[in-house]
C-alpha positions in Angstrom: -33.5 -10.8 30.7 -32.2 -7.4 31.5 -32.0 -6.4 35.2 -29.6 -3.6 34.6 -32.0 -0.7 34.5 -33.1 -1.6 38.1 -29.5 -2.1 39.2 -28.4 1.2 37.9 -31.4 3.1 39.3 -30.9 1.6 42.8 -27.2 2.3 42.8 -28.0 5.8 41.8 -30.5 6.1 44.6 -27.9 4.8 47.0 -25.4 7.4 45.7 -27.9 10.1 46.3 -28.6 8.8 49.8 -24.9 8.7 50.7 -24.9 4.9 51.1 -22.2 4.0 48.6 -19.3 5.1 50.9 -20.4 2.8 53.7 -20.7 0.1 51.0 -17.0 0.4 50.2 -17.0 3.0 47.4 -15.0 6.3 47.4 -16.6 9.3 45.6 -14.3 11.1 43.2 -14.9 13.7 40.5 -14.9 12.3 36.9 -11.4 13.1 35.4 -13.0 14.7 32.4 -15.7 16.5 34.4 -18.4 14.5 32.6 -21.7 14.3 34.4 -21.9 12.7 37.8 -19.1 11.6 40.1 -17.3 8.3 39.9 -17.6 5.9 42.8 -14.5 3.8 43.0 -14.7 0.4 44.8 -12.0 -2.2 45.4 -12.7 -3.9 42.0 -15.6 -1.8 40.7 -16.3 1.6 39.3 -19.7 3.2 39.1 -20.8 6.2 37.1 -24.4 7.1 36.1 -23.6 5.8 32.6 -22.0 2.6 33.5 -20.7 -0.1 35.9 -17.3 -1.6 35.5 -16.3 -4.7 37.4 -13.1 -6.7 37.0 -12.6 -5.9 33.4 -16.2 -5.9 32.2 -18.2 -2.7 31.6 -21.9 -2.4 31.4 -22.5 0.7 29.3 -25.9 2.1 30.1 -26.5 4.3 27.1 -26.1 1.4 24.7 -27.3 -1.3 27.1 -24.2 -3.4 26.2 -21.4 -5.2 27.9 -17.7 -4.9 27.0 -14.5 -6.5 28.1 -12.3 -3.4 28.6 -9.6 -1.8 30.8 -10.0 1.5 32.6 -9.5 4.3 31.9 -11.3 5.9 30.1 -14.2 6.0 32.5 -17.9 5.8 31.5 -19.5 7.3 29.5 -16.5 6.6 27.3 -15.7 3.1 26.2 -12.1 2.1 25.6 -11.4 2.1 21.8 -10.2 -1.5 22.0 -13.1 -2.7 24.1 -14.4 -6.1 23.1 -18.2 -6.4 22.9 -19.6 -9.2 25.0 -22.9 -11.1 24.6 -25.4 -9.7 27.1 -25.8 -13.0 29.0 -22.0 -13.3 29.4 -21.8 -9.8 30.8 -24.6 -10.4 33.2 -22.9 -13.7 34.4 -19.7 -11.8 35.0 -21.5 -9.1 37.2 -23.7 -11.5 39.1 -21.3 -12.4 42.0 -20.5 -8.7 42.5 -24.2 -7.7 42.5 -25.2 -10.6 44.8 -22.5 -9.5 47.3 -23.6 -5.8 46.9 -27.2 -6.6 47.6 -26.2 -8.6 50.7 -24.3 -5.6 51.9 -27.2 -3.2 51.3 -29.4 -5.5 53.3 -26.9 -5.7 56.1 -26.4 -2.0 56.2 -30.1 -1.1 56.0 -31.4 -4.0 58.0 -34.1 -4.6 55.5 -34.6 -5.8 51.9 -35.4 -3.8 48.8 -39.2 -3.6 48.9 -39.3 0.1 49.9 -36.7 1.1 47.3 -38.4 -0.7 44.4 -41.8 0.9 45.0 -40.5 4.2 43.5 -38.9 2.8 40.3 -39.5 5.0 37.2 -41.4 3.2 34.4 -38.2 2.4 32.4 -36.8 0.5 35.3 -40.1 -0.9 36.6 -40.5 -2.9 33.4 -37.4 -4.8 34.3 -38.2 -5.5 38.0 -39.2 -9.1 37.4 -35.9 -9.7 35.5 -33.9 -8.1 38.4 -35.6 -10.3 41.0 -35.0 -13.4 39.0 -31.4 -12.5 38.3 -30.6 -12.0 41.9 -32.4 -15.1 43.1 -36.1 -14.4 43.4 -38.4 -12.0 45.3 -37.9 -13.7 48.7 -34.2 -13.2 48.6 -34.6 -9.4 48.2 -37.6 -8.4 50.3 
């Protein structure tokens, strides 16, 4: 199961739509000027190449999880980062992602059906995984 391509696509979509700030993130330039901006939350950091939450980083280019401090910020991975099994990394992110999805629903006043219609093929292949990970289709639409 790998819901992360959908997670990252949707968070990127929300960044482009200016919705991350109302969801509790602050936009900041990447300290090394690498790629897109950083979005700093209370206990989370989002970059187009990764999502860090409470000591665990999902690194998008390698599709891996690491237990790691920050900085450095994605796309870099701390040299002393400890690789985590994928299921353990997902389990760590799940409470954050469930709360995030609830806030998106509250802010928008609707579920995700409209947002998931435009998924690119690479993320669309993981839509079923994403729905299952977050509690099924009914919880998201």
